[in-house]
ZAMARGU-4260 file (C-alpha; in steps of 0.2 Angstrom, whole numbers, plus 5000, padded with zeros to 4 digits):
<rodrens>
0) 4999/4974/4644 | 5011/4973/4634 | 5005/4974/4618 | 4988/4983/4617 | 4989/5002/4616
5) 4991/5011/4632 | 4977/5022/4630 | 4964/5006/4627 | 4973/4998/4642 | 4971/5015/4652
10) 4952/5016/4646 | 4947/4999/4652 | 4955/5001/4670 | 4952/5019/4673 | 4932/5018/4667
15) 4925/5005/4682 | 4937/5015/4696 | 4932/5032/4690 | 4913/5025/4693 | 4917/5016/4709
20) 4926/5032/4717 | 4910/5044/4712 | 4898/5032/4718 | 4909/5033/4734 | 4909/5052/4734
25) 4889/5052/4730 | 4886/5045/4749 | 4892/5062/4758 | 4888/5075/4743 | 4870/5070/4743
30) 4869/5070/4761 | 4876/5089/4759 | 4865/5094/4746 | 4848/5089/4754 | 4852/5093/4771
35) 4858/5111/4762 | 4842/5114/4753 | 4832/5106/4769 | 4839/5112/4785 | 4852/5126/4779
40) 4869/5128/4782 | 4870/5123/4799 | 4865/5106/4793 | 4879/5108/4781 | 4892/5114/4795
45) 4885/5099/4807 | 4889/5087/4795 | 4907/5093/4790 | 4909/5091/4811 | 4903/5074/4809
50) 4914/5070/4793 | 4930/5065/4801 | 4919/5049/4807 | 4916/5043/4790 | 4935/5047/4785
55) 4943/5039/4800 | 4931/5022/4797 | 4936/5023/4780 | 4953/5023/4784 | 4953/5007/4794
60) 4941/4999/4781 | 4952/5003/4767 | 4968/4996/4777 | 4958/4979/4780 | 4951/4978/4762
65) 4965/4985/4753 | 4978/4973/4762 | 4966/4957/4763 | 4964/4960/4741 | 4982/4961/4741
70) 4986/4946/4750 | 4972/4937/4743 | 4979/4939/4727 | 4997/4932/4731 | 4992/4918/4742
75) 4980/4911/4727 | 4995/4915/4714 | 5006/4905/4728 | 4993/4892/4727 | 4989/4894/4746
80) 4969/4894/4744 | 4968/4888/4763 | 4977/4904/4769 | 4970/4916/4757 | 4952/4907/4764
85) 4958/4912/4782 | 4964/4929/4777 | 4946/4934/4771 | 4937/4927/4785 | 4949/4936/4797
90) 4945/4950/4787 | 4926/4950/4788 | 4925/4945/4808 | 4937/4959/4812 | 4926/4970/4802
95) 4911/4965/4811 | 4920/4967/4829 | 4927/4985/4825 | 4910/4991/4818 | 4900/4986/4833
100) 4915/4993/4846 | 4914/5008/4835 | 4898/5011/4836 | 4897/5009/4854 | 4909/5020/4859
105) 4901/5033/4847 | 4886/5031/4856 | 4894/5033/4874 | 4905/5047/4868 | 4896/5057/4854
110) 4896/5076/4864 | 4914/5075/4871 | 4920/5069/4853 | 4912/5082/4844 | 4916/5094/4853
115) 4936/5089/4849 | 4930/5089/4831 | 4927/5106/4833 | 4908/5108/4837 | 4900/5124/4843
120) 4886/5125/4856 | 4876/5132/4842 | 4881/5117/4831 | 4878/5102/4845 | 4857/5103/4843
125) 4862/5096/4822 | 4877/5087/4825 | 4872/5076/4839 | 4856/5066/4832 | 4866/5065/4816
130) 4881/5056/4822 | 4870/5045/4836 | 4859/5038/4821 | 4872/5036/4808 | 4882/5027/4821
135) 4870/5012/4820 | 4876/5007/4802 | 4895/5010/4806 | 4897/4991/4805 | 4890/4988/4787
140) 4898/5003/4782 | 4915/4995/4786 | 4909/4979/4777 | 4906/4987/4760 | 4921/4999/4761
145) 4933/4984/4764 | 4924/4970/4754 | 4924/4983/4739 | 4941/4977/4736 | 4941/4959/4742
150) 4926/4955/4731 | 4935/4963/4715 | 4951/4953/4719 | 4940/4936/4718 | 4936/4941/4701
155) 4917/4948/4704 | 4919/4966/4700 | 4902/4969/4692 | 4894/4962/4710 | 4905/4973/4719
160) 4900/4988/4709 | 4881/4982/4710 | 4883/4982/4731 | 4889/5001/4730 | 4876/5008/4717
165) 4862/5000/4726 | 4867/5010/4741 | 4871/5026/4733 | 4854/5027/4724 | 4843/5021/4739
170) 4853/5036/4748 | 4848/5048/4733 | 4829/5042/4735 | 4826/5041/4754 | 4836/5059/4759
175) 4821/5070/4749 | 4809/5058/4757 | 4814/5058/4775 | 4820/5077/4775 | 4805/5085/4763
180) 4791/5072/4765 | 4792/5066/4783 | 4800/5083/4787 | 4814/5074/4800 | 4827/5088/4795
185) 4846/5082/4798 | 4839/5066/4808 | 4831/5061/4791 | 4846/5063/4781 | 4854/5052/4795
190) 4841/5039/4794 | 4843/5038/4775 | 4863/5035/4776 | 4859/5021/4789 | 4847/5013/4778
195) 4857/5014/4761 | 4872/5009/4771 | 4864/4993/4779 | 4857/4987/4762 | 4875/4991/4754
200) 4884/4978/4769 | 4870/4966/4768 | 4874/4963/4748 | 4893/4961/4752 | 4890/4951/4768
205) 4878/4939/4756 | 4893/4936/4745 | 4903/4926/4759 | 4897/4909/4754 | 4897/4914/4735
210) 4916/4918/4733 | 4921/4911/4715 | 4937/4905/4721 | 4936/4902/4739 | 4925/4893/4753
215) 4922/4904/4769 | 4916/4895/4784 | 4909/4902/4800 | 4924/4895/4807 | 4935/4906/4795
220) 4926/4922/4804 | 4935/4920/4819 | 4950/4934/4817 | 4968/4927/4819 | 4980/4940/4824
225) 4994/4933/4816 | 4986/4936/4800 | 4980/4954/4804 | 4998/4957/4803 | 5002/4955/4783
230) 4984/4962/4779 | 4987/4977/4789 | 5005/4981/4783 | 4999/4979/4762 | 4985/4992/4768
235) 4994/5007/4777 | 4997/5018/4763 | 4977/5021/4760 | 4975/5021/4777 | 4990/5034/4781
240) 4981/5043/4766 | 4963/5044/4775 | 4970/5048/4792 | 4980/5062/4786 | 4965/5070/4778
245) 4957/5067/4795 | 4968/5076/4805 | 4967/5092/4792 | 4949/5092/4796 | 4948/5092/4813
250) 4964/5105/4815 | 4953/5115/4802 | 4937/5114/4812 | 4945/5118/4828 | 4954/5133/4820
255) 4937/5139/4816 | 4929/5135/4833 | 4944/5144/4843 | 4948/5160/4831 | 4931/5161/4823
260) 4924/5170/4837 | 4934/5186/4833 | 4929/5184/4816 | 4916/5196/4808 | 4906/5180/4801
265) 4908/5169/4817 | 4914/5151/4818 | 4898/5142/4809 | 4898/5150/4792 | 4916/5146/4789
270) 4913/5127/4798 | 4898/5127/4782 | 4908/5132/4768 | 4923/5121/4772 | 4912/5106/4772
275) 4902/5111/4757 | 4919/5115/4748 | 4928/5097/4755 | 4913/5090/4747 | 4915/5098/4728
280) 4933/5093/4732 | 4928/5076/4732 | 4920/5075/4714 | 4936/5080/4706 | 4946/5070/4717
285) 4937/5055/4712 | 4938/5058/4694 | 4957/5061/4697 | 4960/5045/4708 | 4951/5034/4697
290) 4962/5039/4682 | 4977/5036/4691 | 4971/5019/4699 | 4967/5013/4681 | 4986/5016/4678
295) 4992/5008/4693 | 4990/4989/4685 | 4999/4995/4668 | 5012/5003/4677 | 5017/4991/4688
300) 5017/4975/4675 | 5026/4985/4662 | 5039/4991/4676 | 5041/4971/4683 | 5043/4968/4663
305) 5056/4980/4662 | 5046/4987/4648 | 5053/5006/4653 | 5045/5015/4639 | 5028/5009/4642
310) 5031/5014/4660 | 5034/5033/4653 | 5022/5033/4639 | 5007/5028/4653 | 5013/5040/4666
315) 5014/5054/4652 | 4996/5050/4648 | 4989/5048/4663 | 4997/5065/4668 | 4991/5072/4652
320) 4973/5068/4655 | 4972/5072/4673 | 4979/5089/4669 | 4966/5093/4656 | 4954/5086/4669
325) 4961/5098/4683 | 4960/5113/4671 | 4942/5110/4667 | 4939/5109/4684 | 4949/5125/4688
330) 4939/5135/4675 | 4922/5127/4682 | 4926/5132/4700 | 4930/5149/4694 | 4917/5154/4683
335) 4902/5145/4690 | 4908/5145/4708 | 4889/5153/4714 | 4878/5140/4704 | 4888/5125/4712
340) 4887/5133/4730 | 4870/5135/4727 | 4866/5118/4724 | 4871/5116/4743 | 4858/5127/4749
345) 4857/5147/4751 | 4858/5158/4764 | 4863/5176/4768 | 4873/5185/4757 | 4887/5185/4770
350) 4887/5165/4769 | 4887/5167/4749 | 4900/5179/4747 | 4912/5171/4759 | 4907/5155/4752
355) 4912/5160/4733 | 4927/5169/4739 | 4932/5153/4749 | 4930/5141/4734 | 4940/5153/4722
360) 4955/5153/4733 | 4955/5135/4738 | 4955/5128/4720 | 4967/5142/4714 | 4980/5129/4710
365) 4969/5114/4709 | 4977/5112/4691 | 4994/5105/4697 | 4984/5093/4708 | 4982/5079/4694
370) 5001/5080/4691 | 5005/5076/4711 | 4989/5064/4712 | 4998/5052/4697 | 5015/5056/4705
375) 5010/5047/4721 | 5001/5032/4713 | 5016/5029/4701 | 5029/5029/4715 | 5017/5015/4724
380) 5015/5006/4706 | 5033/5004/4703 | 5036/4997/4721 | 5044/5013/4728 | 5032/5014/4744
385) 5041/5026/4755 | 5041/5040/4742 | 5022/5036/4738 | 5016/5039/4757 | 5031/5054/4758
390) 5022/5064/4745 | 5004/5059/4752 | 5011/5063/4770 | 5021/5078/4764 | 5005/5087/4757
395) 4994/5085/4770 | 5003/5084/4787 | 5022/5093/4782 | 5014/5108/4771 | 4995/5110/4773
400) 4993/5108/4794 | 5007/5120/4798 | 5001/5132/4784 | 4983/5132/4790 | 4990/5138/4807
405) 5001/5151/4802 | 4988/5158/4789 | 4975/5157/4803 | 4987/5168/4815 | 4992/5180/4803
410) 4977/5183/4792 | 4962/5176/4802 | 4949/5164/4800 | 4942/5172/4784 | 4959/5169/4775
415) 4965/5151/4783 | 4960/5144/4765 | 4975/5154/4756 | 4985/5138/4765 | 4977/5125/4751
420) 4983/5133/4736 | 5002/5135/4743 | 5003/5118/4749 | 4995/5111/4730 | 5011/5121/4723
425) 5023/5116/4735 | 5019/5098/4735 | 5017/5097/4715 | 5035/5106/4715 | 5040/5091/4726
430) 5033/5078/4715 | 5041/5085/4700 | 5058/5083/4708 | 5055/5066/4714 | 5048/5061/4697
435) 5062/5069/4689 | 5074/5059/4699 | 5065/5042/4696 | 5066/5043/4677 | 5084/5049/4677
440) 5088/5033/4684 | 5076/5022/4675 | 5084/5013/4658 | 5079/5021/4643
</rodrens>
C-alpha cells in the first residue's frame, strides 16, 4: 500500500468494485429494457413506481451487510473469532426474518403502498402484479445484497462475484423468454427477477457452512439484539445514502401524480421517463462509485500511516479518472440520447420528445458528479464520517428535494428535472469547499 504505484493499486481494487456495481445495476436495467420493448412505456412507469421497494430493501441490506463486514474484520483482527461468528450468524438470521416480514407487509398492503409511492389509476394494473410477484423473493434479495460484502470480508471475493453474476445472467436470459416467449407481459419480468434472486440468494446461503475463517452453526443464526447495535452503527452511511435516494424517488413520483394532471402530457409519460433515465444514471454511477470504492482502502491505509503525499496523489488520480468518465458520459448522453432512450422501448413522438429533453437537462452537469462522489468516499476513508454523510444528504435532501418542489410549482412537471443539474453543481461546489479545507489542515 505504501510502495506500489498508486495507479497499480487503484486498478487492482477498482476493477472488481466496478464489475460488482455494474452487475447490481443490471438487475433493474435489464427488467426496464425488456419491459419497455415488450409492454411499453406504461410498464416502465410501473417499475419506476415499484423501484422504492428495491432501494429501501437495499438500504437495509447494505446496513447489515457492510456493518457486519466491517465488524467481522475488526473482531478477527482482535482475535475474537467467536464474536465474529455470532455477528455473522445474527445478520443471516435477521435478514431471513426481515425478508419474510417485509414480504408479508408488501403482499398485505400492496395497493395503498403503491398509491403512496405515486401510482395513478392507469398504472395500478401494471404495478400491482409486478410488486406482488417480486415480493416473494424479497428475503433472497436481502441475503444476496448483504452477503456480498460479508463473503468478500471472509476472503472469498470470487465466490461473492459468482453469486451476483449467476443471478444477473439468469435474469437476462429469463426476461425475454417470459415476456416474449410465454407472453406473460410485466408479470414475466417479475417472475424472471424472482427466479434469479432466489438462485443468487441460495448461492450465498450455501456459503454459511463453508466460511473460510469462522464456523457458523445453526444456534448462531438466532439474532442477538446486543450484536445488532454495533453492526447497524457501521452500516448507517450506506443506508442513509439509499434512503435519501428513495425519498427523492417517492417525492418525484408524487409531484408528477399530483401536478401531472395539469400537464399537456399527463402524469404517466413523465413517470416512465423518470424511471428510464434513473436506470441510465445507475450505469454511470456504478462505474464512478466503483472507481471511488477502489480508492477507499488506499486512502484509508495511507492516511493511517501518515503518508499524506500518497493520500493527495490517490485522491487526485481518482478525481481525474472519474472526471474523464463523467465527461465521456456527458457527451454520450447529449449526443446519443435518442438511441439510448430507444433501448428501453419507443412510443409516441410526445413520449420520445419529452424523454430526450428530460435526459438532456438531467445530465447537463453530470461532468461534476465524479468529483462530488470521490469527495464523499474520501471523507469516509479517512475517518471523517460526518463530512461524508453531510455531502450525501446535502445533495439529495437539502438541495434536490426543495428544488424539485420549487421547479414543479414554478415551471410545471414538464421541467422538474431542472432541479437535478442545479443540485449537482451546488453539491460539487460544497464538496470543493470541504476538500480544500481538509487538504489545508492535512500535513504536507
